[in-house]
N, C-alpha and C positions, 0 to 999 in steps of 0.2 A: 582537490582533495578536501580542503577545508569546508567547501560547500556540502559535500557528502557527509562530513562529520557533523556539521550544523543540522542537516536534515535528520540524521540518525538521532542526534541529541533531542531534537524537537519531538520526534516520534516516541522516543523513550520517555519523555515527560508527559506526553499526551495520552498514550495508549493505556498504561496500567490503571490510572484512575477510572477511565471509561470502561475498561473491561471489568474492573471490580464492581462498578455500579450496575452493569448489565447482569453479572452473575448474582449480585445481591438482590436484584429486582425479581429474579425468577424463583419459583418455589423450589424447595430443597430437592424434591424428587425429580426435578427437571434439570438439575445441574449438569448432568452428562450431555443432554441435548444442547444446552446453551454453550457448553465448551466446544462441542462439534460444530455448532453454527459459527462460532468465532473463528475456529480453524479453517472452516470452509470459506468464509468471507476473506480471510487473509490469503488463502491459496488462489482464489478467483482473482483477487486484486493483483497478485504477483503474475499470474498467467496473462491477464489483460495487459499489464505493463510490458511484459516481455514480447507479446505479440505486437503491440504498438511500436516498440523499439525496433523490432525486425522490419516492420512495415516502413518506418521512417528511413532506415538504412537502405532498404531495397528501392524505395521510390526516389529518394533525394540524391543518392550517390555521393558525389563530392560535396554537396551543400548540406549534408545531413546535420552538421553541428548547428547551423543557424535555424534549420527547420525544427530540430528537436528543442532548441531553446524557445522558439516561438510557440510551439505546442505546450511546453511546460509553463510558459507565462500565461497562456490562455487558460 
């Protein structure tokens, strides 16, 4: 649980400044497009993560914990 909290805390510190810089770098008339791009990238990352988690659970069976940790470390 604490590892997930640490990860969420790190993402919370990392993401807002980067998103602010991305939006600030775009012209004002493209702000909607930039916002859509950020949302699409986030959704694609979540989808790929869920698909990889399902793949690990399906392939590894009982050893899914160690395989998932090895993939996360890689």
